[in-house]
N, C-alpha and C positions, 0 to 999 in steps of 0.2 A: 504494500500500500504506500502511496505517496501522500504527503501532506503539505499544505501551504497555508500561510496566514497572510492576510492582506489587511493593512490598517490604512485608513484614509479619513480625511475631514472634508465635508462637503461645503462648498462656498455658500455664503449667505445668499438667499434668493433662489437657490437651486434645490432646497431641501424637499419641497413637496413633489417636484418632478422626480427627484432621485428615489424617494419612497415609493412612488407609483411604479416606476420601472423595476425597482428591486422587488417590490411585492409581487409583480407579475412573474418574475423569475422563480420566486419561492412557490407561488401557486402552480406553475407548470411543473416544477420538480416534484411537488406533492402529488400532482395528478398523474405524471408519467412514471414516477418512481424508478429513475435510472439505476440499473444494477450496480451495486458496489459504491455508489456515491453517498457520502455523508457531507452535509453542507449546512452551516449555521452562520447567521449574521447577528452580531451584537451591536446595538446602538447604545453609545455611552451617555452618561448623564448630561453632557453639554448639548445633546440632541443632534449635533452635526458631525460627531466622530463615530466611526464604525470600525468593526473588526469582522472580517469574513474568515471562516476556517473551512477548508475543503479537504476531504479525504477520499481518495479513489484509487483503484488499482493502477491507473495511469492518469496523470494530470496534463492538460486541463480537463481530461475526462469528457463526460457527455455535455458539459455546460455549453460550449460553443455550438453544439448542434441544436440547441433549444431556440425556438423562434423568439421567445421573450428575452433571452440573453443576447441575441443578435440585435434587438432593439435597445437593450440596456447598455451595451459596450460602447457604441459610438458616442462621442461626447463626454465620456467619463472623465478624461483629463481636464476638460473645460469645467465640469461640475465640481471637481475636487481641487482644493488648494494645496494639499499635500497627500502623498500616497507612497506606501512602501510595501514590498512583497518579500517574504522570506519563507524558507522551509523550516521545519522543526521536527522534533521527535518528542514523544511523550515519555517523561521520566517516571511519572507516577500518575495514577488515576484512580478515582473511586466513583463508581456509578456512571461513568462515561463510556463504558464498553472497553473492548481490548484495543 
């Protein structure tokens, strides 16, 4: 399994558009249930900062194949004022699965 964490902050004035596009991605993932994909988005207390965590046998996995993701991805750099991506490994976990 591959894992990736993406943290980003959405520019002021772009939050409602971002939430709409991101919500569509999560709705399509829930509806289509891509095999092997685990995907979570966390919205931090400041409401404009987010963390996405994706786990799949191979990344970027099935996300780029989703119609909703193809609508979400263009303009992401314009919507965000900062963005970073990195891999990680789980050193310990309780209740989050293996």
